[in-house]
Structure formats: structure tokens, C-alpha cells
TIMI-936021 format. One record per residue: residue number from 1; residue in three letters; x, y, z of N, C-alpha, C, O in turn. Coordinates in pm, whole numbers, plus 50000, padded with zeros to 5 digits. Atoms other than C-alpha are relative to their C-alpha. Example, Ala and Ser with C-alpha at 12.3 -4.5 7.8 and 13.67 -1.06 7.14 Angstrom:
<pts>
PT   pos   code     nxx     nyy     nzz    caxx    cayy    cazz     cxx     cyy     czz     oxx     oyy     ozz
PT     1    ala   50089   49881   50000   51230   49550   50780   50090   50120   50000   50194   50118   50066
PT     2    ser   49918   49881   49994   51367   49894   50714   49923   50109   50073   49974   50220   50090
</pts>
This chain:
<pts>
PT   pos   code     nxx     nyy     nzz    caxx    cayy    cazz     cxx     cyy     czz     oxx     oyy     ozz
PT     1    met   49978   50109   50096   39884   83011   62575   49935   50034   49865   49992   50008   49759
PT     2    lys   50072   49963   50122   39626   83140   62324   50081   50102   49920   50092   50092   49798
PT     3    lys   49920   49897   50067   39843   83444   62249   50125   49939   49938   50166   49978   49829
PT     4    tyr   49879   50068   50051   40148   83219   62205   49968   49929   49869   50044   49938   49773
PT     5    ile   50039   50074   50120   39963   83001   61951   49972   50095   49884   50013   50070   49771
PT     6    ile   50034   49902   50104   39831   83305   61760   50127   50060   49941   50140   50073   49819
PT     7    gln   49874   49941   50048   40177   83462   61740   50081   49899   49919   50144   49934   49819
PT     8    thr   49929   50105   50075   40327   83130   61628   49941   49983   49860   50015   49970   49763
PT     9    leu   50067   50013   50130   40069   83102   61348   50030   50119   49910   50051   50102   49790
PT    10    ile   49972   49879   50078   40130   83461   61238   50141   49994   49941   50160   50020   49822
PT    11    tyr   49862   50006   50048   40507   83413   61214   50024   49881   49908   50108   49888   49818
PT    12    thr   49991   50115   50090   40466   83070   61054   49954   50040   49860   50017   50005   49760
PT    13    lys   50051   49952   50129   40257   83230   60780   50100   50093   49933   50120   50086   49812
PT    14    tyr   49901   49906   50054   40519   83503   60738   50122   49927   49945   50168   49957   49835
PT    15    phe   49881   50072   50044   40812   83261   60715   49970   49906   49882   50059   49878   49802
PT    16    leu   50040   50079   50117   40618   83041   60471   50008   50084   49873   50053   50038   49769
PT    17    lys   49995   49909   50114   40585   83339   60243   50146   50030   49961   50180   50032   49843
PT    18    val   49858   49973   50026   40957   83419   60279   50064   49879   49932   50141   49894   49837
PT    19    ser   49945   50124   50056   41045   83055   60205   49953   49981   49855   50031   49939   49769
PT    20    tyr   50054   50013   50136   40819   83054   59898   50066   50100   49906   50096   50067   49791
PT    21    asp   49937   49897   50083   40972   83378   59770   50146   49967   49969   50199   50007   49866
PT    22    asn   49859   50035   50019   41324   83236   59813   50012   49863   49933   50065   49769   49992
PT    23    lys   50007   50128   50070   41280   82961   59554   50138   49946   49964   50158   49825   49960
PT    24    val   49866   50044   50042   41647   82953   59450   50067   49916   50108   50119   49808   50081
PT    25    ala   49940   50074   49887   41770   82846   59796   49927   49868   50023   49989   49766   50055
PT    26    phe   50081   50122   49980   41483   82595   59822   50041   49891   49901   50065   49777   49940
PT    27    phe   49968   50100   50101   41563   82422   59493   50145   49954   50007   50174   49837   49981
PT    28    tyr   49859   50038   49991   41939   82429   59546   50022   49897   50110   50091   49797   50089
PT    29    ser   49981   50091   49887   41923   82259   59887   49936   49865   49975   49981   49763   50029
PT    30    ala   50065   50127   50033   41688   81994   59748   50066   49932   49881   50072   49809   49873
PT    31    leu   49950   50053   50126   41855   81955   59410   50133   49926   50014   50153   49822   49952
PT    32    phe   49867   50061   49989   42212   81874   59518   49994   49853   50044   50052   49768   49977
PT    33    pro   50004   50141   49960   42133   81553   59715   49931   49912   49897   49971   49797   49877
PT    34    ile   50073   50080   50098   41886   81438   59447   50088   49973   49877   50088   49862   49824
PT    35    val   49909   50018   50113   42139   81495   59166   50109   49898   50034   50142   49811   49953
PT    36    met   49898   50095   49957   42406   81310   59365   49943   49860   50013   50010   49761   49981
PT    37    leu   50070   50129   49990   42156   81032   59434   49993   49935   49863   50021   49816   49849
PT    38    ile   50012   50052   50136   42099   80993   59060   50137   49957   49945   50149   49851   49884
PT    39    leu   49866   50031   50050   42472   81003   58978   50058   49873   50063   50119   49791   49995
PT    40    gln   49947   50116   49929   42561   80745   59243   49927   49871   49964   49982   49762   49978
PT    41    ser   50084   50119   50022   42279   80512   59140   49972   49973   49853   49885   49892   49820
PT    42    arg   50031   50010   50143   42291   80542   58760   50013   49858   49946   49947   49821   49848
PT    43    ser   49980   50137   50050   42409   80182   58719   49886   49906   50037   49874   49797   49981
PT    44    ile   50109   50088   49955   42102   80042   58895   49863   50064   49979   49763   50020   50036
PT    45    met   50127   49929   50021   41835   80281   58769   49908   49923   49906   49951   49839   49826
PT    46    phe   50106   50055   50084   41505   80180   58603   49990   49848   50009   49962   49780   49911
PT    47    gln   50017   50141   49971   41502   79836   58762   49975   49986   50150   50013   50074   50228
PT    48    pro   50021   50019   49856   41393   79694   59097   50132   50003   50076   50229   49940   50035
PT    49    ile   49877   49982   49925   41651   79786   59359   49999   49914   50126   49896   49903   50193
PT    50    ser   49991   50082   49879   41771   79558   59639   50010   50090   50122   50046   50207   50112
PT    51    val   49992   49925   49874   41758   79668   60002   50143   50046   50024   50166   50158   50068
PT    52    lys   49859   49967   49978   42138   79658   60019   50044   50119   49914   50110   50211   49964
PT    53    asn   49963   49891   50089   42182   79885   59715   49930   50130   50038   49989   50238   50031
PT    54    phe   50074   49880   49961   41914   80124   59834   50065   50063   50124   50085   50184   50129
PT    55    asn   49942   49948   49875   42069   80156   60181   50140   50058   49979   50178   50153   50048
PT    56    ser   49862   49954   50019   42423   80204   60047   50014   50113   49900   50103   50197   49913
PT    57    lys   49983   49903   50107   42367   80418   59737   49895   50112   49998   49924   50222   49951
PT    58    val   50109   49902   50007   42036   80601   59777   49974   50067   50135   49964   50189   50144
PT    59    leu   50037   49950   49868   41964   80637   60147   50093   50108   50055   50044   50205   50114
PT    60    pro   49913   49894   49947   42278   80839   60240   49968   50138   49946   49980   50237   50018
PT    61    trp   50031   49869   50059   42174   81117   60000   49866   50052   50047   49847   50173   50059
PT    62    ile   50127   49958   49940   41820   81120   60135   50025   50052   50141   49965   50151   50184
PT    63    ser   49963   49955   49865   41971   81149   60483   50064   50138   49996   50036   50223   50080
PT    64    leu   49936   49869   50017   42185   81439   60362   49897   50108   49972   49905   50218   50026
PT    65    leu   50106   49904   50032   41879   81611   60219   49924   50041   50125   49901   50160   50147
PT    66    ile   50076   49972   49878   41689   81583   60549   50081   50086   50096   50033   50187   50147
PT    67    phe   49920   49926   49903   41975   81701   60768   50039   50138   49950   50044   50233   50028
PT    68    ser   49961   49870   50054   42079   81982   60533   49887   50101   50015   49912   50218   50044
PT    69    tyr   50114   49910   49982   41728   82129   60548   49992   50049   50145   49965   50166   50171
PT    70    ile   50009   49963   49858   41736   82124   60928   50112   50096   50040   50087   50198   50104
PT    71    ile   49888   49915   49959   42083   82272   60972   49996   50136   49931   50038   50236   49988
PT    72    tyr   50013   49872   50068   42015   82540   60710   49896   50090   50066   49909   50212   50063
PT    73    thr   50100   49921   49927   41710   82648   60909   50062   50062   50125   50038   50180   50154
PT    74    ile   49931   49945   49882   41921   82687   61224   50100   50108   49959   50111   50211   50025
PT    75    ile   49906   49900   50050   42187   82871   61023   49927   50126   49957   49977   50237   49975
PT    76    asp   50081   49884   50040   41913   83096   60884   49963   50085   50121   49958   50208   50113
PT    77    leu   50028   49928   49875   41822   83187   61243   50122   50082   50044   50108   50194   50093
PT    78    ile   49877   49926   49967   42185   83285   61302   50017   50121   49909   50055   50229   49954
PT    79    gln   49990   49888   50094   42182   83499   60989   49902   50112   50036   49937   50229   50028
PT    80    leu   50099   49901   49960   41864   83673   61104   50046   50073   50127   50023   50193   50143
PT    81    arg   49946   49937   49878   42029   83734   61443   50107   50101   49964   50109   50212   50018
PT    82    glu   49890   49911   50038   42334   83887   61279   49951   50122   49922   50020   50224   49915
PT    83    gln   50060   49886   50069   42105   84114   61074   49918   50088   50095   49866   50192   50056
PT    84    gly   50072   49924   49899   41941   84232   61396   49854   49967   50014   49785   50025   50098
PT    85    tyr   50142   50032   49997   41603   84072   61330   49960   49921   50124   49848   49936   50173
PT    86    met   50031   50080   49881   41623   83830   61623   49965   50089   50118   49868   50064   50190
PT    87    lys   50026   49905   49892   41641   84118   61869   49868   50072   49977   49790   50092   50070
PT    88    gln   50123   49928   50033   41362   84300   61688   49878   49912   50021   49781   49955   50083
PT    89    tyr   50114   50091   49987   41130   83996   61672   49977   49961   50147   49863   49947   50191
PT    90    ser   50012   50041   49860   41205   83898   62033   49925   50103   50083   49860   50069   50182
PT    91    ser   50071   49894   49927   41069   84234   62148   49852   50006   49964   49774   50074   50031
PT    92    leu   50139   49996   50047   40743   84171   61960   49919   49878   50045   49796   49879   50035
PT    93    val   50069   50124   49961   40660   83821   62092   50010   49977   50150   50097   50033   50217
PT    94    ile   50002   50023   49855   40578   83692   62439   50117   49912   50043   50156   49914   50160
PT    95    asn   49885   50086   49971   40864   83441   62416   50079   49980   49872   50020   49962   49765
PT    96    gln   49917   50014   50120   41158   83409   62177   49985   49864   49933   50022   49848   49817
PT    97    ser   50021   50132   50060   41067   83045   62122   49893   50004   49891   49890   49916   49805
PT    98    val   50100   49983   50105   40773   83168   61909   50070   50011   49865   50031   49949   49766
PT    99    phe   49922   49974   50121   41025   83286   61653   50063   49871   49948   50056   49842   49828
PT   100    ile   49932   50123   50038   41218   82957   61652   49900   49894   49957   49919   49827   49855
PT   101    leu   50101   50101   50031   40909   82735   61655   49937   50025   49863   49910   49932   49788
PT   102    ser   50059   49965   50130   40762   82922   61357   50091   49957   49885   50045   49902   49785
PT   103    lys   49905   50040   50103   41079   82865   61156   50005   49847   49984   50015   49796   49872
PT   104    leu   49994   50146   50004   41083   82495   61248   49874   49940   49939   49881   49838   49869
PT   105    ile   50125   50048   50061   40717   82448   61150   50008   50013   49849   49972   49921   49775
PT   106    val   49982   49980   50144   40792   82597   60808   50100   49898   49945   50080   49842   49838
PT   107    asn   49897   50095   50040   41101   82377   60788   49944   49860   49981   49974   49793   49882
PT   108    ile   50051   50137   50009   40913   82055   60855   49894   49987   49890   49879   49881   49830
PT   109    ile   50095   50001   50111   40638   82150   60606   50075   49984   49868   50036   49903   49783
PT   110    val   49917   50008   50122   40902   82203   60336   50065   49862   49989   50075   49806   49880
PT   111    leu   49940   50133   50000   41071   81878   60440   49900   49893   49955   49935   49803   49878
PT   112    phe   50103   50096   50042   40745   81685   60399   49979   50008   49849   49971   49905   49782
PT   113    ile   50019   49982   50145   40696   81832   60050   50118   49942   49924   50101   49872   49823
PT   114    thr   49878   50047   50067   41056   81756   59955   50012   49848   50004   50049   49786   49904
PT   115    thr   49990   50146   49990   41047   81398   60084   49897   49929   49912   49923   49822   49858
PT   116    ile   50101   50057   50091   40726   81331   59891   50050   50005   49856   50036   49908   49782
PT   117    cys   49941   49988   50134   40895   81462   59575   50113   49900   49981   50128   49841   49873
PT   118    thr   49890   50096   50005   41199   81247   59654   49947   49857   49984   50003   49776   49909
PT   119    ala   50062   50133   50011   40975   80942   59697   49950   49975   49858   49963   49863   49807
PT   120    ile   50049   50013   50138   40821   81006   59354   50117   49974   49906   50109   49889   49818
PT   121    ile   49879   50019   50083   41169   81035   59197   50055   49859   50018   50091   49792   49921
PT   122    cys   49951   50136   49973   41279   80712   59368   49911   49895   49936   49959   49793   49886
PT   123    ser   50093   50097   50059   40966   80534   59247   50018   49990   49849   50001   49883   49790
PT   124    leu   49977   50000   50145   41042   80637   58888   50134   49936   49965   50145   49867   49863
PT   125    leu   49864   50048   50030   41412   80546   58906   50021   49854   50038   50097   49783   49971
PT   126    phe   49967   50132   49946   41398   80223   59105   49880   49906   50014   49885   49807   50088
PT   127    ser   50120   50086   49999   41051   80074   59051   49951   49972   50142   49925   49857   50179
PT   128    ile   50048   50010   49862   40941   80143   59410   49860   50059   50008   49830   50158   49941
PT   129    asn   50135   49946   49980   40580   80196   59519   50010   50140   50061   50062   50154   50171
PT   130    pro   49983   49862   49952   40559   80578   59558   49928   50028   50131   49978   50105   50214
PT   131    phe   50076   49977   49876   40294   80568   59833   50074   49942   50120   50086   50007   50223
PT   132    ile   49925   50064   49890   40494   80323   60048   50128   50077   50028   50164   50099   50144
PT   133    met   49875   49925   49983   40815   80517   59986   49975   50133   50069   50048   50170   50161
PT   134    ala   50033   49871   49940   40653   80852   60072   49963   49984   50147   50002   50065   50231
PT   135    thr   50041   50025   49862   40500   80706   60388   50121   49975   50090   50130   50027   50201
PT   136    lys   49880   50032   49922   40835   80569   60506   50089   50123   50020   50145   50143   50128
PT   137    leu   49915   49882   49989   41021   80893   60433   49938   50106   50092   50009   50173   50166
PT   138    ile   50068   49906   49908   40760   81107   60611   50015   49952   50144   50040   50031   50235
PT   139    leu   49981   50058   49867   40779   80871   60908   50145   50020   50046   50170   50045   50164
PT   140    leu   49858   49977   49969   41159   80903   60891   50022   50142   50049   50094   50164   50147
PT   141    val   49988   49859   49959   41133   81283   60915   49941   50021   50139   50000   50088   50222
PT   142    ile   50068   49983   49872   40889   81263   61206   50084   49944   50116   50098   50009   50220
PT   143    ile   49924   50066   49894   41105   81021   61408   50132   50070   50028   50175   50079   50143
PT   144    thr   49865   49943   49982   41437   81197   61349   49998   50150   50025   50100   50205   50067
PT   145    tyr   50000   49853   50002   41325   81561   61349   50043   50063   50132   50134   50146   50134
PT   146    ile   49969   49937   49871   41337   81649   61719   50145   49975   50041   50213   50071   50078
PT   147    pro   49858   50019   49964   41675   81481   61791   50095   50080   49911   50195   50133   49960
PT   148    leu   49912   49927   50091   41829   81644   61482   49996   50150   50025   50099   50217   50020
PT   149    val   50012   49857   49968   41695   81990   61566   50076   50030   50129   50149   50129   50138
PT   150    cys   49936   49978   49870   41818   81956   61924   50152   50000   49989   50220   50079   50055
PT   151    ile   49855   50008   50013   42170   81861   61816   50055   50123   49926   50174   50154   49936
PT   152    cys   49957   49879   50073   42181   82175   61596   49980   50128   50080   50043   50229   50050
PT   153    leu   50031   49878   49924   42043   82423   61853   50121   50067   50065   50123   50190   50073
PT   154    pro   49883   49932   49942   42382   82483   62024   50069   50097   49905   50142   50186   49949
PT   155    leu   49942   49904   50096   42487   82660   61702   49950   50142   50027   50020   50239   49998
PT   156    leu   50058   49868   49971   42258   82945   61813   50073   50071   50113   50059   50192   50130
PT   157    ser   49927   49940   49889   42482   83001   62113   50141   50045   49959   50214   50103   50040
PT   158    leu   49867   49963   50048   42792   83056   61898   50000   50143   49949   49906   50188   49883
PT   159    ser   49984   49863   50050   42914   83406   61828   50067   49993   49863   50189   49979   49852
PT   160    ile   49951   50019   50137   42948   83389   61450   49969   50124   49916   49855   50172   49915
PT   161    lys   50021   49887   50089   42996   83677   61209   49932   49953   49871   49944   49837   49832
PT   162    arg   50077   50035   50120   42781   83686   60894   50088   49939   49892   50047   49844   49825
PT   163    lys   49911   50050   50105   43077   83629   60662   50051   49859   50030   50092   49786   49940
PT   164    thr   49948   50131   49959   43177   83321   60861   49896   49890   49986   49931   49772   49979
PT   165    ile   50109   50098   50000   42836   83150   60843   50007   49902   49883   50001   49781   49906
PT   166    pro   49992   50097   50112   42865   83002   60487   50119   49906   50014   50109   49788   49980
PT   167    ile   49880   50083   49981   43215   82876   60570   49972   49891   50102   50009   49775   50083
PT   168    leu   50034   50096   49894   43088   82709   60888   49910   49890   49946   49933   49772   49975
PT   169    val   50092   50098   50056   42804   82537   60701   50074   49902   49909   50056   49780   49919
PT   170    asn   49925   50086   50094   43036   82407   60429   50093   49904   50073   50105   49788   50035
PT   171    ile   49909   50086   49922   43286   82275   60683   49922   49886   50067   49964   49771   50062
PT   172    ile   50083   50100   49933   43013   82095   60880   49954   49892   49902   49965   49773   49931
PT   173    met   50054   50095   50097   42862   81934   60568   50111   49914   49939   50090   49795   49915
PT   174    ile   49888   50078   50056   43202   81829   60425   50047   49894   50099   50071   49780   50062
PT   175    ile   49958   50095   49897   43305   81668   60755   49899   49886   50012   49937   49769   50022
PT   176    leu   50104   50101   49989   42971   81487   60777   50002   49904   49881   49987   49783   49898
PT   177    leu   49997   50084   50119   42994   81362   60419   50118   49903   50004   50102   49783   49978
PT   178    ile   49880   50086   49993   43348   81230   60463   49982   49893   50107   50009   49775   50084
PT   179    met   50019   50093   49890   43265   81072   60799   49896   49893   49967   49918   49774   49989
PT   180    ser   50110   50092   50027   42938   80918   60685   50035   49898   49893   50010   49779   49910
PT   181    phe   49971   50093   50109   43060   80769   60358   50118   49909   50034   50130   49800   49978
PT   182    ser   49896   50089   49949   43367   80632   60535   49937   49888   50081   49976   49772   50071
PT   183    ile   50070   50100   49918   43136   80458   60780   49923   49903   49912   49927   49782   49935
PT   184    phe   50083   50085   50085   42905   80329   60505   50082   49904   49914   50040   49791   49889
PT   185    ser   49925   50079   50097   43178   80200   60276   50120   49924   50058   50162   49824   50001
PT   186    ile   49876   50060   49946   43475   80111   60499   49976   49924   50131   50010   49806   50144
PT   187    tyr   50010   50057   49865   43382   80049   60861   49867   49928   50021   49764   49966   49966
PT   188    asn   50120   50076   49967   43135   79799   60995   49960   50032   50145   49991   49957   50237
PT   189    ile   50039   49953   49867   42987   79991   61290   49856   49958   50029   49769   49971   49943
PT   190    lys   50133   50044   49963   42686   79857   61476   49901   50116   49996   49935   50229   50032
PT   191    thr   50104   49895   50007   42362   80048   61422   49959   50048   50139   49901   50155   50153
PT   192    thr   50036   49962   49863   42315   80054   61799   50113   50072   50072   50106   50093   50193
PT   193    asn   49888   49926   49941   42643   80239   61857   49953   50143   50032   49938   50225   49942
PT   194    val   50058   49873   49957   42514   80537   62059   50090   50118   49963   50042   50221   49917
PT   195    ile   49906   49890   50025   42828   80750   62018   49999   50039   49852   49994   50158   49820
PT   196    met   49999   49969   50143   42834   80722   61638   49867   50059   49954   49864   50147   49868
PT   197    asn   50131   49942   50033   42461   80792   61617   49987   50143   50049   49913   50222   49991
PT   198    leu   50003   49864   49946   42517   81104   61826   50083   50097   49917   50040   50208   49888
PT   199    ile   49909   49907   50067   42812   81251   61637   49981   50003   49848   50030   50095   49782
PT   200    asp   50023   50002   50145   42701   81154   61285   49850   49993   49970   49793   49884   49970
PT   201    pro   50144   49998   50027   42344   81263   61200   49959   49917   49879   49850   49859   49879
PT   202    leu   50035   50078   50118   42353   81093   60859   49995   49851   50032   49908   49779   49984
PT   203    phe   49998   50138   49953   42444   80761   61019   49873   49971   50081   49812   49865   50066
PT   204    phe   50120   50012   49918   42158   80815   61266   49875   49990   49912   49789   49905   49936
PT   205    ile   50118   50001   50088   41903   80891   60990   49992   49869   49923   49885   49809   49912
PT   206    asn   49996   50129   50070   42012   80587   60791   49949   49887   50088   49869   49804   50044
PT   207    asn   50039   50108   49908   41969   80363   61095   49852   50005   50035   49788   49901   50049
PT   208    val   50143   49986   49971   41624   80502   61173   49918   49946   49883   49816   49880   49903
PT   209    phe   50072   50052   50117   41514   80425   60817   50004   49848   49997   49903   49784   49968
PT   210    met   49991   50146   49995   41643   80069   60848   49914   49943   50112   49861   49832   50101
PT   211    phe   50089   50039   49890   41455   80050   61178   49854   50000   49952   49779   49907   49982
PT   212    ile   50137   49989   50053   41134   80163   61003   49969   49885   49905   49859   49831   49905
PT   213    thr   50021   50106   50100   41179   79906   60727   50025   49860   50056   50009   49761   49985
PT   214    gly   49984   50130   49935   41258   79629   60977   50128   49928   49963   50133   49805   49970
PT   215    asn   49874   50063   50042   41616   79568   60859   50104   49993   50110   50214   49942   50088
PT   216    ile   49909   50012   49886   41778   79598   61202   49921   49955   50122   49798   49955   50122
PT   217    asn   50063   50048   49878   41708   79466   61550   49914   50109   50064   49963   50215   50101
PT   218    thr   50096   49899   49954   41396   79648   61671   50022   50039   50145   50027   50158   50177
PT   219    ile   49987   49973   49857   41443   79617   62047   50132   50073   50029   50135   50171   50104
PT   220    gly   49868   49940   49978   41815   79701   62038   50005   50145   49956   50057   50231   50027
PT   221    phe   49993   49863   50049   41771   80011   61825   49900   50091   50071   49924   50212   50083
PT   222    thr   50097   49920   49923   41464   80128   62020   50067   50055   50126   50049   50172   50160
PT   223    lys   49926   49956   49881   41681   80142   62334   50102   50108   49962   50117   50209   50031
PT   224    cys   49898   49906   50048   41956   80318   62137   49935   50135   49966   49986   50240   50003
PT   225    tyr   50070   49878   50040   41707   80571   61993   49955   50081   50122   49967   50203   50124
PT   226    cys   50046   49931   49879   41564   80652   62336   50115   50073   50070   50098   50184   50120
PT   227    met   49883   49936   49939   41913   80725   62469   50043   50122   49919   50074   50227   49976
PT   228    ile   49962   49889   50088   41995   80944   62167   49900   50114   50015   49940   50231   50023
PT   229    phe   50105   49899   49986   41662   81127   62198   50020   50080   50129   50013   50203   50128
PT   230    leu   49984   49935   49870   41721   81201   62566   50126   50088   50004   50121   50202   50051
PT   231    ile   49875   49924   50000   42085   81312   62521   49989   50124   49912   50029   50233   49951
PT   232    asn   50016   49887   50091   42002   81531   62221   49903   50105   50055   49922   50224   50034
PT   233    leu   50096   49908   49939   41707   81681   62408   50069   50087   50104   50045   50208   50111
PT   234    ile   49924   49924   49899   41936   81783   62694   50092   50101   49932   50101   50217   49974
PT   235    ile   49911   49911   50076   42186   81928   62444   49920   50116   49942   49964   50231   49945
PT   236    gly   50085   49898   50060   41903   82116   62272   49953   50103   50101   49952   50223   50072
PT   237    val   50046   49908   49895   41770   82266   62596   50113   50092   50043   50094   50213   50060
PT   238    ile   49883   49919   49961   42119   82382   62696   50032   50103   49889   50059   50219   49918
PT   239    gly   49974   49910   50112   42173   82528   62347   49899   50113   49993   49935   50228   49964
PT   240    tyr   50105   49897   50002   41839   82711   62364   50019   50101   50113   50003   50221   50094
PT   241    lys   49980   49912   49884   41912   82850   62710   50116   50097   49978   50113   50210   50026
PT   242    lys   49881   49916   50022   42249   82986   62592   49994   50075   49867   50092   50136   49825
PT   243    met   50015   49936   50131   42111   83120   62261   50028   50150   50007   49984   50218   50101
PT   244    leu   49970   49859   50008   42241   83462   62161   49892   50074   49922   49846   50026   49819
PT   245    ile   50102   49919   50067   41991   83732   62065   50063   50118   49926   50018   50154   49817
PT   246    leu   49935   49883   50059   42221   84025   61990   50099   49958   49893   50169   49859   49911
PT   247    pro   49902   50033   50105   42427   84023   61669   50143   50015   50050   50172   50098   50137
PT   248    thr   49860   49999   49961   42798   83958   61703   50067   50134   49967   50150   50184   50043
PT   249    glu   49937   49878   50047   42890   84270   61508   49924   50125   50040   49939   50229   49975
PT   250    ser   50077   49883   49956   42655   84506   61698   50090   50102   50068   50043   50207   50111
</pts>
């Protein structure tokens, strides 16, 4: 166990350095949702914002920011596999989960930093207490992180060529955006709908935030969340067990 922890810390430090060096990707993934947030909310900026306006115009883009960071981390693992690094690293650690856990630790650190920055931006734009906003967003990341990671892990079991990876990411994000904004603007789906919370991560993140802020039924959504957590955990374990180590084009 001691060796596992030491190796995890070593690779976490390494991936933190890589993440810091790759500033362009970091700012792009954070900048797009924030820019869209500003564009969608320009008519209500620099004044106190209602809960309804925040949930419909601001929250979806924060949800996109959180999920995009998570799925890009999983996609990055696929890219490393296709470059042959997964096989190389797996031979150096006592368990391949060291490699994945290190990437996820870096991911959640970056997510915390990004959500704090987002909270500051929201406080400037919508007259919201930055400390309260940052606390709620960090809590949102903590509550949703494991289910969201688990639902993305099956991607590691897919045989995907390097050239196909960007296309796959774009398709996933476009489908999610269309589905989510259709749900938010057209359909009136219950927040406790387990199926929709499972297939639409943005819908799930939005509902968790409303749960944190006390805007939905606490008992009903707690039961729904527990079911989603359990189902996603099973999906994640299966995805991890079937994870591919060798590159597709080897």
C-alpha cells in the first residue's frame, strides 16, 4: 500500500507539471464555457440574478465546464495509450490504476481551481457572494465527480485510433449540448428521472447543484442520486476491467 501511494504521488507530480506546461489546452477548455456563459447572460449581467435565470442561463455552462474537464482527462488517457505510454507506464507501476488515479487527482485539482475562478467571475457579473458561490461549486464537483468519472471509464475499453479521438470528443459534446439545452428549454423532465440523469451528465450536474442549493426535493433526489451513483459505479468498474492497454495501431 505504501508503494502504491508513493507511486501515485510521483505520477501526480509528473502529470501536474505536464498540465501546467500545456497551458493552451487548459485555458481553451475553461474559456469556451465561460465565454458562452457571458454571451448567454449578457442581458442580466451586473445585477442581482434570480435563481431561475441562474439555473437556466448560467448553470448549464458551468455543468459543461465540469464535465468537459472530466471527459478530456479520460480522452487524454486514450491518447497516451495510442502513443504507447500506457503500456510503458503500466510496466513501471505495481498496478495500472496508479496511472489513472494520478491523472484524476490532477484533474480534480485543476477543476477546483477552475471552479473557484468561475465563482469569482459569477460574483462580478451577477452580484453573487464569491465565497458562497465557490463553496457551492466545489461541493458540486465533489458530489458529482465519482459518478461522472465512472460513466466515462468505458471509453478506455474502446479501440480508437488517434485521428478518431478529436472527432469522438466533438460528437459526444455536441450531442450532450443539443440534448441538455433541449431538456432545459423545451421539456419539463423531473429532476428525479433516473434514466435522464444517467444518459445526460449535464442534466445530472444541474440537478445536483439545485439539490445543494435546496431548490428541489431533498429526499427524492437523494434516493435518485444513490441509484445513479451505484449504477455508474458498476459501469465504471466494468469499464476499468475491460480497459485496453495496448495501442490500437500497434
